[in-house]
C-alpha positions, 0 to 999 in steps of 0.5 A: 500499500503506498504511503499517504501523499505529503502535504503540498510544500506551497501550503507551508509558509516557512520563515526563510531568509527573506523573513528574518533579520540577518545583519547587525545593521538590521538589528541596530535599526530596530534597537534605535527608536523601537516600538516596545512591548515587554512582559515577564518572558519576552521583550519585543521591539519593532520598527516599521520597514519599507518591505511589504512583510514582517521580518523576525530577529531572535535574541535568546542568550545563554542567560536564558538557559545554558542548554542549547536545546532549551534555547532552540525550543524557545526560538522554534516556538517564537518563530512558529507564533510569528508565522501564524499571526497576522503580524507576519503580514505587517511591514515591521522588523520585529526582534524578540528578546527572551528572558530567563523565565521563558525557559521554564514556561509551558508552551501554551503560555508562551504562545498566549504571551507572544499573541499579546505582544503581536497585538500590542505591537500592531496597535502601536504601529497603527498609532505611530503611522 
């Protein structure tokens, strides 16, 4: 019996290189006069860009957790939340800075907090325009 067909790759939207902040100058631009949203697990900074989509930058240091496995799990959760949220369609450069409590939190709580950050940044971006 043949294996079930895989889902079409066109349906899957990944955060490829064009959707990421990759250079120091991109991060520096966001750090200079950002829109800011801060809570217990994350600080999220954003700044409008000239593109027609959002780009994501992540900062998860060893202060959050010394184990790379934990830091990578946090990054995966942030990328997935960003990918699924309407903020990904906004013309914003976003930098998410993880704090140490994020390493101990359940994924559901992390998703909920990130959704709150995305909503707050969208409102702040609308007010700034």
